C-alpha positions as CSV (number, residue, x, y, z in Angstrom):
1,M,-0.2,0.0,0.3
2,N,1.3,3.5,-0.8
3,P,1.6,5.4,2.2
4,L,1.2,8.7,0.3
5,A,-2.2,7.7,-1.1
6,A,-4.9,9.9,0.0
7,A,-6.9,8.7,2.5
8,P,-10.5,7.9,1.9
9,S,-12.9,10.4,2.9
10,L,-15.4,9.6,5.8
11,D,-18.3,8.3,5.6
12,P,-20.8,10.9,7.5
13,S,-22.9,8.3,8.7
14,L,-20.3,6.8,10.9
15,R,-19.6,9.8,12.9
16,N,-21.6,12.0,15.4
17,T,-24.5,10.6,14.1
18,R,-26.5,11.5,17.3
19,V,-24.8,14.8,17.9
20,A,-26.9,18.0,17.2
21,E,-24.3,20.7,17.5
22,F,-21.2,21.5,19.1
23,T,-21.2,24.8,21.1
24,P,-17.3,26.3,21.8
25,I,-17.1,27.5,25.1
26,P,-14.3,29.5,26.7
27,T,-11.1,27.8,27.8
28,P,-10.3,27.4,31.4
29,R,-7.1,30.3,30.9
30,E,-9.8,32.5,29.3
31,L,-12.2,32.2,32.2
32,L,-9.9,32.4,34.9
33,D,-8.4,35.5,33.1
34,E,-11.6,37.3,33.1
35,L,-12.7,36.7,36.5
36,P,-9.6,35.9,38.5
37,L,-9.1,35.2,42.1
38,T,-7.9,38.4,44.0
39,A,-5.2,38.3,46.4
40,D,-7.6,38.1,49.6
41,A,-9.6,35.4,47.7
42,Q,-6.5,33.1,47.3
43,A,-5.7,33.8,50.9
44,V,-9.3,32.4,51.9
45,V,-8.8,29.2,49.8
46,A,-5.3,28.6,51.1
47,R,-6.2,29.0,54.3
48,G,-9.3,27.2,54.2
49,R,-7.6,24.0,52.6
50,D,-5.0,24.1,55.6
51,E,-7.5,24.4,58.1
52,V,-9.7,21.4,56.3
53,R,-6.6,19.4,56.5
54,A,-5.7,19.9,59.9
55,V,-9.1,19.0,61.1
56,L,-9.3,15.7,58.9
57,D,-5.6,15.0,60.6
58,G,-7.3,15.7,64.2
59,V,-4.3,18.6,64.5
60,D,-7.3,21.0,64.8
61,D,-10.0,20.0,67.4
62,R,-12.9,22.1,66.0
63,L,-15.7,20.6,64.2
64,L,-15.7,21.1,60.2
65,V,-19.0,21.8,59.0
66,I,-20.0,21.8,55.5
67,V,-23.2,23.5,55.2
68,G,-25.5,25.2,52.6
69,P,-28.0,24.8,49.9
70,C,-28.4,21.3,48.1
71,S,-27.3,23.3,44.9
72,I,-26.9,26.6,43.9
73,H,-29.6,27.8,41.3
74,D,-30.2,31.4,42.4
75,P,-26.8,33.3,42.7
76,E,-28.5,36.4,44.5
77,A,-30.2,34.0,47.1
78,G,-26.9,32.2,47.7
79,L,-25.2,35.1,48.2
80,D,-27.8,36.2,50.5
81,Y,-27.4,32.8,52.5
82,A,-23.7,33.3,52.5
83,R,-23.6,36.7,54.3
84,R,-25.7,35.4,57.0
85,L,-23.7,32.4,57.0
86,A,-20.5,34.4,57.3
87,A,-21.5,36.1,60.7
88,V,-22.5,33.1,62.2
89,A,-19.4,31.3,61.2
90,R,-17.4,34.3,62.8
91,E,-19.5,33.4,66.0
92,H,-18.5,29.7,66.3
93,R,-15.1,30.2,64.9
94,E,-13.5,28.8,68.2
95,D,-15.4,25.7,68.0
96,L,-16.6,25.2,64.0
97,L,-14.7,25.4,61.0
98,V,-17.5,26.4,58.7
99,V,-17.3,25.7,54.8
100,M,-20.3,26.8,52.7
101,R,-21.7,24.4,50.2
102,T,-21.5,25.6,46.7
103,Y,-22.8,22.8,44.5
104,F,-23.3,23.9,40.9
105,E,-23.6,20.3,39.4
106,K,-26.4,17.8,40.3
107,P,-26.3,14.1,39.5
108,R,-29.7,12.9,38.0
109,T,-31.1,9.4,38.5
110,T,-32.9,9.7,35.6
111,I,-33.5,13.4,34.0
112,G,-34.2,16.6,35.5
113,W,-31.8,20.1,36.3
114,K,-28.4,19.4,36.2
115,G,-27.2,22.5,38.3
116,L,-26.0,25.9,37.4
117,I,-23.4,25.1,35.4
118,N,-25.5,23.1,32.7
119,D,-28.4,25.2,32.7
120,P,-28.1,28.5,34.6
121,H,-31.3,29.9,33.5
122,L,-33.2,26.7,34.7
123,D,-35.0,26.7,31.1
124,G,-33.4,23.9,29.1
125,T,-31.2,25.9,27.2
126,H,-27.9,24.8,28.5
127,D,-26.0,27.8,28.5
128,V,-22.8,26.2,29.6
129,A,-20.3,29.1,29.3
130,G,-22.9,31.4,31.1
131,G,-23.1,28.8,33.8
132,L,-19.5,28.7,34.1
133,R,-19.2,32.2,34.5
134,A,-22.1,32.3,36.8
135,A,-20.5,29.7,39.0
136,R,-17.0,31.4,39.1
137,K,-18.7,34.6,40.1
138,V,-20.7,32.9,43.3
139,L,-17.4,31.6,44.1
140,L,-15.5,34.7,44.1
141,D,-18.3,36.4,46.2
142,V,-18.5,34.0,48.7
143,L,-14.8,34.1,49.0
144,R,-14.9,37.8,49.5
145,L,-17.0,37.2,52.6
146,G,-13.8,35.2,54.3
147,L,-16.1,31.9,53.6
148,P,-14.1,28.9,52.2
149,T,-16.3,27.0,49.8
150,A,-17.2,23.5,49.1
151,T,-18.5,21.5,45.9
152,E,-19.3,18.1,44.5
153,F,-17.3,17.5,41.2
154,L,-19.3,15.6,38.9
155,E,-17.9,16.5,35.4
156,P,-14.3,15.7,34.6
157,I,-13.5,19.0,32.6
158,S,-15.6,21.8,34.8
159,P,-13.2,21.4,37.8
160,Q,-10.3,23.4,35.7
161,Y,-13.0,26.3,35.6
162,T,-13.6,26.5,39.5
163,A,-11.1,24.0,41.3
164,D,-9.0,26.8,42.4
165,A,-11.3,28.6,44.3
166,I,-12.7,25.1,46.2
167,A,-11.2,24.3,49.6
168,W,-13.1,21.0,50.0
169,G,-14.6,18.7,47.3
170,A,-17.0,15.6,47.3
171,I,-17.2,12.6,45.2
172,G,-20.9,11.6,45.4
173,A,-22.4,8.0,45.9
174,R,-23.2,7.4,42.4
175,T,-19.7,8.5,41.0
176,A,-17.3,7.0,43.8
177,E,-17.1,3.8,42.1
178,S,-16.0,5.8,38.7
179,Q,-12.6,5.6,37.6
180,I,-12.9,8.9,36.1
181,H,-13.5,10.5,39.2
182,R,-10.7,8.5,41.2
183,Q,-8.1,9.7,38.8
184,L,-9.6,13.3,39.0
185,V,-9.4,13.4,42.7
186,S,-5.6,12.0,42.4
187,G,-4.8,15.3,41.0
188,L,-6.9,18.0,42.7
189,S,-5.5,20.7,45.3
190,M,-8.0,20.2,48.0
191,P,-9.2,17.5,50.6
192,V,-11.9,15.6,48.8
193,G,-14.5,13.3,50.6
194,F,-15.7,10.1,49.0
195,K,-19.3,9.1,49.9
196,N,-20.2,5.8,50.6
197,G,-22.4,3.9,47.9
198,T,-26.1,4.2,47.4
199,D,-26.7,0.9,49.1
200,G,-24.9,1.7,52.2
201,G,-22.0,-0.3,51.5
202,L,-18.3,1.2,52.5
203,Q,-16.1,-0.8,49.9
204,V,-16.7,1.4,46.9
205,A,-15.6,4.4,48.8
206,I,-12.7,2.9,50.5
207,D,-11.2,1.6,47.3
208,A,-11.9,5.2,45.9
209,C,-9.8,6.8,49.1
210,G,-6.8,4.4,48.1
211,A,-7.1,4.6,44.4
212,A,-7.2,8.6,44.5
213,A,-4.2,8.7,46.9
214,G,-1.8,7.1,44.3
215,G,-0.4,8.8,41.3
216,Q,-2.4,8.4,38.1
217,A,-2.3,9.3,34.5
218,F,-5.3,10.0,32.3
219,L,-6.7,12.0,29.7
220,G,-7.9,15.3,30.4
221,I,-7.8,19.1,29.0
222,D,-5.2,21.9,30.2
223,D,-5.7,25.4,30.7
224,D,-5.9,26.1,27.1
225,G,-8.5,23.5,26.3
226,R,-6.4,21.0,24.7
227,A,-6.7,17.2,25.2
228,A,-3.8,16.2,27.4
229,L,-2.1,13.5,29.1
230,V,-2.6,14.3,33.0
231,S,0.1,12.8,35.0
232,T,-0.8,13.4,39.2
233,S,1.2,12.7,42.5
234,G,-1.9,11.7,44.2
235,N,-4.1,13.2,47.0
236,A,-3.4,11.9,50.5
237,D,-6.4,14.1,51.7
238,A,-8.9,11.6,50.2
239,H,-11.2,10.4,52.9
240,L,-14.7,8.9,53.9
241,V,-18.2,10.3,54.1
242,L,-21.0,8.5,55.5
243,R,-24.6,9.3,54.1
244,G,-26.5,6.3,54.6
245,G,-27.8,4.3,52.0
246,A,-30.7,1.7,50.9
247,S,-29.3,-0.5,54.1
248,G,-30.5,2.3,56.5
249,P,-28.4,5.4,58.2
250,N,-25.0,5.1,59.2
251,Y,-24.6,8.1,61.6
252,D,-24.7,6.1,64.9
253,A,-21.8,5.7,67.1
254,E,-21.5,1.8,66.1
255,S,-21.3,2.6,62.3
256,V,-19.0,5.2,62.6
257,T,-16.5,3.5,64.7
258,A,-16.7,0.3,62.8
259,A,-16.2,2.7,59.5
260,S,-13.3,4.5,61.3
261,A,-11.8,1.0,62.1
262,T,-11.9,-0.2,58.5
263,M,-10.2,2.8,57.1
264,A,-7.4,2.2,59.6
265,A,-6.8,-0.9,58.6
266,K,-6.2,-0.2,55.3
267,G,-3.8,2.6,56.2
268,L,-6.3,5.4,55.1
269,N,-7.2,8.1,57.3
270,P,-9.7,6.9,60.2
271,R,-11.3,10.4,60.6
272,L,-14.5,11.0,58.4
273,I,-17.3,13.2,57.8
274,V,-21.0,12.4,58.7
275,D,-23.6,13.7,56.2
276,A,-26.7,14.5,58.3
277,S,-28.9,14.7,54.8
278,H,-29.6,11.9,51.9
279,A,-30.2,8.5,53.4
280,N,-29.2,9.3,56.8
281,C,-32.6,11.4,57.2
282,G,-34.6,10.0,54.7
283,K,-34.4,13.1,52.6
284,N,-36.6,14.6,55.5
285,H,-35.2,18.2,56.0
286,H,-37.3,18.3,59.3
287,R,-35.5,14.7,60.3
288,Q,-32.0,16.1,58.8
289,A,-32.1,18.6,61.8
290,E,-32.5,15.8,64.4
291,V,-30.0,13.7,63.1
292,A,-27.6,16.7,63.3
293,L,-28.3,16.9,66.9
294,E,-27.9,13.4,67.3
295,I,-24.6,13.7,65.8
296,G,-23.6,16.2,68.4
297,A,-24.9,14.2,71.3
298,Q,-22.4,11.8,70.2
299,L,-19.6,14.2,70.2
300,S,-20.5,15.1,73.5
301,A,-20.8,11.9,74.8
302,G,-17.0,11.2,73.8
303,G,-15.8,7.6,73.1
304,P,-14.3,6.3,69.8
305,S,-16.9,7.7,67.6
306,A,-16.5,11.0,68.9
307,G,-12.8,11.0,68.2
308,A,-13.8,9.6,64.6
309,I,-15.7,12.5,63.4
310,A,-14.1,15.2,62.0
311,G,-17.1,16.8,60.2
312,V,-20.8,17.0,59.4
313,M,-22.5,17.9,56.3
314,L,-25.9,19.7,56.2
315,E,-28.2,21.1,53.5
316,S,-29.7,24.2,54.3
317,F,-31.2,27.3,52.3
318,L,-33.2,30.6,53.6
319,V,-36.5,28.7,53.2
320,G,-37.0,25.2,54.5
321,G,-38.3,22.5,52.3
322,A,-37.8,22.2,48.5
323,Q,-40.0,23.3,45.5
324,P,-40.7,21.8,42.2
325,L,-39.0,23.6,39.3
326,D,-41.0,24.3,36.2
327,P,-39.4,26.0,33.4
328,T,-42.8,27.9,32.3
329,M,-43.4,29.4,35.8
330,L,-39.9,30.6,36.8
331,G,-41.2,33.7,38.0
332,S,-43.4,31.9,40.6
333,L,-40.2,30.3,42.5
334,V,-40.2,31.0,46.2
335,Y,-36.9,33.1,47.0
336,G,-34.1,31.3,49.0
337,Q,-35.9,27.6,48.6
338,S,-34.2,24.7,47.1
339,V,-35.0,23.2,43.8
340,T,-33.6,20.0,44.5
341,D,-33.4,18.3,47.8
342,A,-35.1,19.7,50.7
343,C,-33.1,21.7,53.0
344,M,-33.6,23.0,56.7
345,D,-34.6,26.7,56.8
346,W,-32.1,29.5,58.2
347,Q,-33.9,29.7,61.8
348,V,-33.2,25.9,62.3
349,T,-29.8,26.1,60.4
350,E,-28.6,28.7,63.2
351,Q,-30.0,26.5,66.0
352,V,-28.1,23.3,64.8
353,L,-24.9,25.3,64.3
354,A,-24.9,26.6,68.0
355,A,-25.6,23.1,69.4
356,L,-23.2,21.7,67.2
357,A,-20.6,24.2,68.6
358,G,-21.6,23.2,72.1
359,A,-20.9,19.6,71.0
360,A,-17.6,20.6,69.8
361,R,-16.9,22.3,73.3
362,S,-18.0,19.2,75.1
363,R,-15.9,17.0,73.1
364,R,-12.8,19.3,73.7
365,S,-13.1,19.4,77.4
366,G,-13.7,15.8,77.7
367,A,-10.6,14.8,75.5
């Protein structure tokens, strides 16, 4: 065969037959140049990561509390919430390390709104370029208040646009088993928690922590949006998040102690985070507050489980509960109420945070 012979033209019926359109978006470098982290914001991120790491390692005896809306759908309401949370975080800073949930991507079991990045106008137009800008602006606004931020990493490309502004990350129950997400975490610059599987089993998350701690090589993109081989050194700050599952809740002292011992036996960090929402409360926002208080009681009581709990996750917004998202009725949405999972309201959140601060003090005095 003549190697110089012209290649045959590709039959168009063989390629991208189900792709309706390719829409260019800004490269990570372009967006980061457009919306850069200020020196003050960089300091908040760096300090937040260091403090989260210190709590996870048991060097800092405060309780890490990752709290905020299930997802950010209205940046104005999200910033309103952040201002209130910043004040409470300062009030309890001796006992709590408060990090705000700023979740922009939502996993869907079937179909539904996929989050601010994917659909910032909430109407199915999927203006991803606008969503990336909106998400980054939210992060910059929250950091300006002195609050470190947390998010769930769902898409493997979007972290290039936002991760520099994140102090703590999560990998959800649906994606903890994904090789792509384990590889991603191995290169992320902040501590990342893997949630146990939706069935309640821990093995998937434990394996994920071990995989993410090692160096990886995988396909990704660079700051200029080019496909690249990404080689990582591994993330030693990967840890376990207990969120319950089909088998039931797993925030009780026995479950926490057993999970911590299993992590230690694998040579992984035995200190973990307990998610008071999701299956641990049956997705009932009223029950979530009760679960948070029961976790606080564990801390006050002392013992192995109290020492194993590094932090708590809470879903909270201005207005309690959740509302359906109907693109034809966007003007009638309740301000400050979740359009995804039901959240505790702000008044209850203040009470829960005060109780957790007291529990952290009790744990310290009993240590």
